[in-house]
C-alpha positions as CSV (number, residue, x, y, z in Angstrom):
1,M,-11.6,17.1,-7.1
2,S,-9.7,19.2,-4.5
3,T,-10.5,18.3,-0.9
4,K,-9.4,19.5,2.6
5,H,-8.8,16.6,4.6
6,N,-8.1,18.4,8.1
7,N,-5.9,21.1,9.5
8,E,-2.8,19.0,9.9
9,F,-3.3,16.6,7.1
10,S,-4.4,18.6,4.0
11,L,-3.6,17.9,0.5
12,S,-4.6,20.4,-2.4
13,L,-4.5,17.3,-4.8
14,L,-6.2,14.6,-2.9
15,R,-8.4,12.4,-5.0
16,N,-10.8,9.7,-4.2
17,K,-8.9,7.1,-6.3
18,V,-5.8,5.7,-4.9
19,L,-3.1,3.5,-6.5
20,I,-1.3,1.5,-4.2
21,V,2.1,0.2,-5.7
22,G,4.5,-2.5,-4.0
23,S,7.5,-3.9,-5.3
24,G,6.3,-6.7,-7.4
25,K,7.9,-7.3,-10.8
26,S,5.2,-5.6,-12.6
27,A,5.3,-2.5,-10.6
28,T,7.7,-0.5,-13.1
29,D,4.7,-0.7,-15.5
30,I,3.3,2.5,-13.9
31,K,6.2,4.5,-15.2
32,S,4.1,5.2,-18.3
33,W,0.8,5.4,-16.8
34,D,-1.3,8.7,-16.8
35,L,-2.2,9.1,-13.0
36,A,-4.5,12.2,-13.5
37,G,-7.3,11.7,-11.0
38,W,-5.5,9.1,-8.9
39,S,-3.4,9.5,-5.7
40,L,0.0,7.5,-5.8
41,L,0.7,5.6,-2.5
42,T,3.9,3.6,-2.8
43,I,5.3,0.8,-0.5
44,N,8.9,0.2,0.4
45,H,11.1,0.4,-2.7
46,A,8.2,1.4,-5.1
47,H,8.9,5.0,-4.4
48,S,11.8,4.9,-6.8
49,I,9.8,4.1,-9.6
50,R,8.6,7.4,-10.3
51,P,9.0,10.7,-8.4
52,D,5.4,11.9,-8.3
53,W,4.1,9.8,-5.3
54,E,2.1,11.6,-2.8
55,F,2.3,8.9,-0.1
56,A,5.3,6.7,0.6
57,G,5.4,3.9,3.1
58,Y,8.3,1.8,4.4
59,S,8.8,-0.9,6.9
60,P,11.0,0.0,10.0
61,D,13.6,-2.4,9.1
62,M,14.0,-0.9,5.7
63,P,17.8,0.2,5.1
64,K,17.8,4.0,5.7
65,D,19.7,4.5,2.5
66,R,16.7,2.9,0.6
67,R,13.9,4.8,2.3
68,P,11.9,7.4,0.3
69,I,12.8,11.2,0.6
70,K,10.2,14.0,0.2
71,S,10.9,16.4,-2.6
72,S,7.7,18.3,-2.0
73,N,5.3,19.7,0.5
74,H,2.6,17.5,-1.0
75,Q,4.4,14.3,-0.1
76,Y,4.0,12.4,3.0
77,L,6.0,9.4,4.5
78,F,4.8,6.8,7.0
79,S,6.4,3.8,8.7
80,A,4.4,0.7,9.6
81,M,5.3,0.2,13.3
82,S,5.1,-3.3,15.1
83,G,1.5,-3.6,16.3
84,P,-1.6,-2.2,14.8
85,I,-0.4,1.2,14.0
86,A,0.8,3.0,10.8
87,T,2.2,6.4,11.9
88,F,2.2,9.0,9.4
89,E,4.5,12.0,10.1
90,S,1.6,14.7,9.5
91,L,-1.2,12.9,11.3
92,S,-2.7,14.7,14.3
93,A,-3.3,12.9,17.7
94,N,-7.0,12.9,17.0
95,D,-6.4,11.3,13.7
96,Q,-4.3,8.9,15.0
97,R,-6.8,8.0,17.7
98,S,-9.6,7.6,15.0
99,Y,-7.2,5.3,12.9
100,N,-6.6,3.0,15.9
101,N,-10.3,3.1,16.9
102,A,-11.4,2.1,13.4
103,L,-8.9,-0.8,13.2
104,S,-9.9,-2.1,16.6
105,R,-13.6,-2.1,15.3
106,W,-12.6,-4.0,12.2
107,N,-10.1,-6.1,14.5
108,R,-7.9,-6.6,11.4
109,P,-4.1,-7.5,11.3
110,I,-2.1,-5.0,9.8
111,D,1.4,-5.8,10.7
112,T,2.5,-6.0,7.0
113,M,2.9,-3.0,4.7
114,F,0.2,-4.1,2.3
115,F,-2.5,-4.3,4.9
116,A,-1.1,-1.1,6.9
117,A,-1.2,1.0,3.7
118,S,-4.6,-0.4,2.5
119,Y,-6.3,0.3,5.9
120,W,-4.9,3.7,6.4
121,A,-6.0,4.6,2.8
122,L,-9.5,3.4,3.7
123,I,-10.0,5.5,6.9
124,H,-8.2,8.6,6.0
125,L,-8.2,9.1,2.1
126,K,-11.7,7.7,1.9
127,P,-11.4,6.5,-1.7
128,S,-14.2,5.1,-3.9
129,I,-11.5,2.9,-5.4
130,I,-8.2,1.4,-4.3
131,G,-6.3,-0.2,-7.3
132,Y,-3.1,-2.3,-6.5
133,M,0.0,-2.7,-8.6
134,G,2.8,-4.9,-7.8
135,C,1.1,-6.2,-4.7
136,D,0.5,-9.8,-5.8
137,M,2.7,-11.4,-3.2
138,N,4.2,-13.8,-5.9
139,Y,7.7,-14.4,-5.0
140,T,8.4,-16.8,-7.9
141,I,12.2,-16.2,-8.9
142,Q,12.5,-15.1,-12.4
143,N,15.9,-14.0,-13.9
144,D,17.3,-14.0,-10.3
145,A,14.7,-11.7,-9.1
146,T,11.5,-11.8,-6.9
147,H,11.1,-8.0,-7.0
148,F,11.3,-5.3,-9.6
149,Y,14.7,-4.3,-7.9
150,G,16.1,-8.0,-7.7
151,M,15.9,-10.3,-5.0
152,G,13.7,-9.3,-2.1
153,L,15.7,-7.9,1.0
154,D,13.1,-9.6,3.2
155,T,13.9,-13.1,1.9
156,G,15.7,-15.0,4.6
157,N,17.7,-18.3,4.3
158,D,14.2,-20.1,4.2
159,K,13.5,-18.0,0.9
160,Q,10.1,-17.1,2.3
161,P,9.3,-13.2,2.3
162,D,8.1,-11.6,5.5
163,P,4.5,-11.3,4.5
164,L,4.1,-15.0,4.1
165,K,6.2,-15.7,7.1
166,Y,4.0,-13.3,9.2
167,F,0.7,-15.2,8.4
168,E,2.3,-18.5,8.7
169,N,3.8,-17.7,12.1
170,K,0.5,-16.2,13.3
171,Q,-1.3,-19.4,12.0
172,M,-3.7,-17.0,10.0
173,S,-5.1,-17.4,6.4
174,L,-3.8,-14.8,4.2
175,G,-6.7,-15.4,1.8
176,S,-9.1,-14.9,4.6
177,C,-7.6,-11.6,5.4
178,L,-7.5,-10.4,1.9
179,A,-11.3,-11.2,1.6
180,D,-12.1,-9.4,5.0
181,L,-10.2,-6.4,3.4
182,A,-12.6,-6.4,0.4
183,I,-15.5,-6.6,2.8
184,D,-14.4,-3.7,4.9
185,A,-13.6,-1.7,1.9
186,E,-17.1,-2.3,0.6
187,S,-18.6,-1.4,3.9
188,V,-17.3,2.3,3.4
189,G,-18.1,2.4,-0.4
190,C,-14.7,1.4,-1.7
191,T,-14.1,-1.2,-4.3
192,L,-10.7,-3.0,-4.6
193,V,-9.2,-4.0,-8.0
194,N,-5.9,-5.1,-9.3
195,F,-4.2,-3.9,-12.4
196,S,-1.3,-6.3,-12.3
197,T,-0.7,-8.7,-15.1
198,E,1.1,-11.2,-12.8
199,E,0.0,-14.3,-11.2
200,T,-1.6,-13.1,-7.8
201,K,-2.6,-13.9,-4.3
202,L,-5.0,-10.9,-4.5
203,P,-8.8,-12.1,-4.8
204,Y,-9.8,-8.7,-6.4
205,A,-11.1,-8.1,-9.9
206,K,-8.3,-7.7,-12.4
207,L,-8.5,-4.8,-14.6
208,R,-6.4,-3.5,-17.4
209,W,-5.0,0.1,-16.9
210,M,-6.3,2.7,-19.4
211,N,-4.4,6.0,-19.7
212,Q,-7.3,8.2,-18.9
213,S,-8.1,10.8,-16.2
């Protein structure tokens, strides 16, 4: 259903189902998916999987030559900045304040792309469903790869990717934050599901993707 969001951030194809795709090994499965009825939001390298994304987010330290580039006026870029802010290029000052206020109310950590994208989608796209693919935070090395594009660029000498290091350094429970995200989503009428077939840290219901609108 077409929806006007606001004067500065309007999408003629805005939908109330959002698919958030990360860089996990299963992410490339979406190449053959019929995404009619879904808004596609990619995280970091996932923009390269298919060109019809509507939102593409990347971390500030992502190499510039690997960042997404818009090919349509219906595409939007965002970068997760340090601190509790995800800055979207077409977001008005009022909307940015609204986003930050909502995060303050929930008092959640979003210093990783997964949480930044999830909370921004909840607040601004107001979906009834958020589905995840390739967001399992499963960094087991298989065929010399931790991600669909190879070894993760954020994996340092300790072999631990940034998302896991973040929660360890903050002495926070990733599982608790994932559970809080589901509670926050439910409070605004949104259900979280996972379409991945991989082992996962996400505690959300696993569903099989069906090519249907």
